[in-house]
C-alpha positions in Angstrom: 0.0 0.0 0.0 1.3 3.4 -1.0 1.5 6.2 1.6 2.6 9.4 -0.3 4.1 8.3 -3.7 0.6 8.0 -5.2 -0.7 11.3 -3.7 0.7 14.1 -5.9 -2.3 16.2 -4.9 -0.8 16.8 -1.5 2.9 17.0 -2.5 3.1 20.8 -2.6 1.4 21.2 0.8 3.8 18.6 2.3 6.8 20.3 0.7 5.9 23.7 2.2 5.3 22.1 5.7 8.5 20.1 5.5 10.5 23.3 4.6 9.0 25.1 7.5 9.7 22.1 9.8 13.4 22.0 8.7 13.9 25.8 9.0 12.4 25.8 12.5 14.9 23.1 13.6 17.8 24.8 11.9 17.2 28.2 13.6 16.8 26.5 17.0 19.5 23.8 16.9 22.0 24.3 14.1 23.9 27.1 15.9 24.3 24.7 18.9 25.6 21.9 16.7 28.0 24.3 15.0 29.2 25.7 18.4 29.9 22.2 19.7 31.9 21.3 16.6 33.8 24.6 16.8 34.8 23.9 20.4 36.2 20.5 19.4 37.9 22.0 16.4 39.5 24.7 18.5 41.1 22.1 20.7 42.4 20.4 17.5 43.9 23.7 16.3 45.5 24.3 19.6 47.1 20.9 19.4 48.6 21.9 16.0 49.9 25.1 17.5 51.7 23.1 20.2 53.1 20.7 17.6 54.5 23.5 15.5 55.6 25.8 18.4 52.8 28.2 17.4 53.6 27.9 13.7 57.2 29.0 14.1 58.4 25.5 13.2 56.6 23.7 10.3 59.7 22.0 8.9 59.3 18.8 6.9 60.1 16.6 10.0 57.3 18.3 11.9 54.8 17.8 9.2 55.9 14.2 8.8 55.5 13.5 12.5 52.1 15.4 12.6 50.3 14.8 9.3 47.0 15.9 10.8 48.4 19.5 11.1 48.3 20.0 7.4 44.5 20.6 7.2 44.8 23.2 10.0 47.8 24.9 8.4 45.7 25.4 5.2 43.4 27.6 7.3 46.2 29.8 8.7 47.0 31.5 5.4 45.7 34.6 3.7 43.6 33.6 1.9 42.8 30.1 3.4 43.7 27.4 0.9 41.6 24.7 -0.5 43.3 21.3 -0.7 43.7 21.4 -4.4 44.9 25.0 -4.3 47.7 23.9 -1.9 48.6 21.0 -4.3 48.9 23.5 -7.2 50.8 26.2 -5.4 53.3 23.8 -3.8 53.6 21.7 -6.9 53.3 18.5 -4.9 51.7 15.1 -5.5 47.9 15.0 -5.0 48.3 11.6 -3.5 50.6 12.9 -0.8 48.2 15.7 0.4 45.1 13.5 0.2 46.8 10.7 2.0 47.9 13.1 4.8 44.5 14.7 5.1 42.1 11.9 4.5 44.1 8.9 5.9 46.3 10.8 8.3 49.5 9.1 7.2 52.4 9.5 4.8 52.3 7.2 1.7 54.5 4.2 2.5 56.1 3.8 -0.9 57.0 7.4 -1.5 60.7 8.1 -2.3 62.4 9.7 0.8 64.1 12.5 -1.1 60.9 13.3 -3.0 58.9 13.3 0.3 61.2 15.7 2.1 61.3 18.0 -1.0 57.5 18.1 -1.3 56.9 18.6 2.5 59.4 21.5 2.3 57.5 23.1 -0.6 54.3 22.8 1.4 56.0 24.4 4.4 57.3 27.2 2.2 53.7 28.0 1.0 52.4 28.0 4.6 55.1 30.4 5.7 54.8 32.7 2.7 51.1 33.0 2.9 50.8 33.1 6.7 48.0 35.4 7.8 49.9 37.8 10.1 46.7 39.6 11.0 45.6 36.6 13.1 49.2 35.4 13.8 50.8 38.7 14.7 53.8 37.0 16.5 55.1 35.6 13.2 58.0 37.6 11.8 58.7 39.2 15.2 60.8 38.4 18.2 57.8 38.6 20.6 56.4 35.5 22.2 52.6 35.2 21.7 50.4 35.6 24.8 47.9 33.0 25.7 45.1 35.3 24.7 46.6 35.8 21.2 47.1 32.1 20.8 43.5 31.3 21.8 42.1 34.1 19.6 44.0 32.8 16.6 42.9 29.2 17.3 39.3 30.2 17.4 39.6 32.1 14.1 41.3 29.1 12.4 38.6 26.8 13.9 35.9 29.0 12.4 37.5 28.7 9.0 37.7 24.9 9.3 34.1 24.7 10.5 33.0 27.0 7.7 34.6 24.7 5.1 32.6 21.7 6.5 29.4 23.5 7.7 27.0 21.5 5.5 28.3 18.1 6.8 28.1 19.4 10.4 24.5 20.3 10.0 23.7 17.2 8.0 25.1 14.9 10.6 23.2 16.7 13.4 20.0 16.5 11.4 20.5 12.7 10.7 21.0 12.1 14.5 17.8 14.0 15.2 15.8 12.1 12.6 17.0 8.7 13.9 16.1 9.9 17.5 12.6 10.8 16.3 12.2 7.3 14.7 13.5 5.7 17.9 11.1 7.6 20.1 8.1 6.8 17.9 8.9 3.1 17.9 9.7 3.0 21.7 6.3 4.5 22.4 4.7 1.6 20.6 6.6 -1.1 22.4 9.4 -1.8 19.9 12.9 -2.5 21.3 16.2 -1.7 19.7 18.3 -4.7 18.8 21.7 -5.4 20.2 24.2 -3.4 18.0 26.5 -6.5 18.0 23.8 -8.8 16.7 24.5 -10.3 13.2 20.8 -10.7 12.2 19.9 -11.2 8.6 16.8 -9.7 7.1 15.2 -13.1 6.9 15.7 -13.7 10.6 15.0 -10.2 12.0 12.8 -10.7 15.1 9.4 -9.1 15.4 9.0 -5.8 17.3 12.7 -5.0 17.0 14.6 -2.3 15.2 18.2 -1.4 14.5 20.1 1.6 13.1 22.8 1.7 10.5 22.4 -1.9 9.5 24.6 -3.4 6.7 22.4 -5.3 4.3 24.0 -7.6 1.7 22.9 -7.1 -1.9 23.9 -8.6 -5.2 26.6 -6.7 -7.1 27.4 -8.6 -10.2 28.7 -12.0 -9.2 29.4 -10.9 -5.7 27.6 -9.5 -2.7 28.3 -6.2 -1.1 26.9 -4.5 2.0 24.7 -1.4 1.7 24.0 0.6 4.8 20.4 1.2 5.8 19.6 3.9 8.4 16.8 2.0 10.2 15.5 -1.6 9.9 12.2 -2.4 11.7 10.3 -5.6 11.9 6.6 -5.1 12.5 5.1 -6.6 15.7 2.6 -8.7 13.8 4.9 -9.7 10.9 3.6 -12.5 8.7 5.7 -15.6 7.8 8.4 -14.7 5.2 7.8 -10.9 5.8 10.9 -8.8 5.6 11.5 -5.8 7.9 10.8 -2.2 6.7 13.9 -0.5 5.5 14.0 3.3 6.2 16.5 5.8 4.8 16.6 9.1 6.7 17.0 12.0 4.2 17.3 15.7 5.0 18.1 18.7 2.8 18.7 22.4 3.6 18.0 23.6 0.0 16.5 22.4 -3.3 19.9 22.5 -5.1 21.4 19.2 -4.2 18.5 16.8 -3.7 18.2 16.0 -7.4 21.8 14.9 -7.4 21.2 12.5 -4.6 18.0 10.9 -5.9 19.8 8.4 -8.0 21.5 7.0 -5.0 18.2 5.9 -3.5 17.0 4.5 -6.8 20.2 2.5 -7.2 20.0 1.1 -3.6 16.3 0.2 -4.1 17.1 -1.6 -7.4 19.9 -3.6 -5.6 17.6 -4.5 -2.8 14.8 -5.7 -5.1 17.2 -7.7 -7.3 18.4 -9.5 -4.2 15.2 -9.9 -2.1 12.4 -9.5 -4.7 9.2 -7.6 -4.3 9.0 -8.4 -0.6 11.3 -5.4 0.0 9.8 -2.3 1.5 12.3 0.5 1.2 11.0 3.9 2.2 12.5 7.4 2.7 12.0 9.5 5.9 12.1 13.0 4.5 12.7 16.4 6.2 13.5 19.7 4.4 13.7 20.8 0.8 12.5 18.0 -1.5 10.7 19.4 -4.5 8.1 17.8 -6.9 10.9 16.9 -9.3 12.6 14.8 -6.6 9.4 13.2 -5.4 8.2 12.4 -8.9 11.5 10.7 -9.7 11.4 8.6 -6.5 7.7 7.6 -7.1 8.6 6.6 -10.7 11.3 4.3 -9.3 8.8 2.7 -7.0 10.0 4.4 -3.8 7.6 5.7 -1.2 8.3 8.1 1.7 7.1 9.3 5.1 7.4 13.0 6.0 8.9 13.7 9.3 6.4 16.4 10.0 3.8 13.6 9.7 5.7 10.9 11.4 2.6 8.9 12.4 2.3 7.8 8.7 4.9 5.2 9.8 1.9 3.3 11.1 0.7 2.8 7.5 3.7 0.5 7.0 2.2 -1.9 9.6 4.5 -0.6 12.4 
């Protein structure tokens, strides 16, 4: 039974209500999520300051011993440098910078002489472009005060957080959505499954649910795991019934949703090719999802529940 996919007459009303719902949450809670991340990031920046003696020593050996400092150092320049911009200015291997920043280690097979040369060139860029307005002690004989160090660290942390603002908000929103689903299920007598349980879809016990469950699907001649945000087995499940698979989706603008819609369609196709028509894969939507997005998902056989009307989950037999 369809819930919303076959009701285009109410899509526009739901879109407007969902946008209002998201915006209200954003205004109330997003600043808090951003502040909490900024506090954590400031501590990380202060650690980099300690490792580099307040940026007075960013020699190759220091960068090699503290690869996590590179991302922070990109934000200490004027202007702050994107990762690819650093690669171009320093003329270094993209693999080196991405390995340092994304995997926090130096590539094992890199030639020693080349490594030292490229780390030196990165260091030269950081020194040449150092933002002396926020790092006033550089180029002088004065030791920075604790107040100057902390002020600089908070500015650099703001720059780092600004570069990843959308993921910060998206992660906070996802946590909130899963909490809402959990509260709704708990009120109706469902119990969360032990996170360490290795339960297959075919053996998922009634009145139980789990979050971020890896579900194996066919991928060519092999099987791969696809993550599902919430898996719920109805209390009164029939023999051979599969649990409901719920994907939490939020969006703070209309721009990127159409880029993401193919991801759900691909996942739904993989699930159906593996488990057949017994699969019930639905989206849990909050925010900016326009009629183009909804029409695409409906055409792919995907239904959804709006968070502002969470009681529609009951229509899934939950």
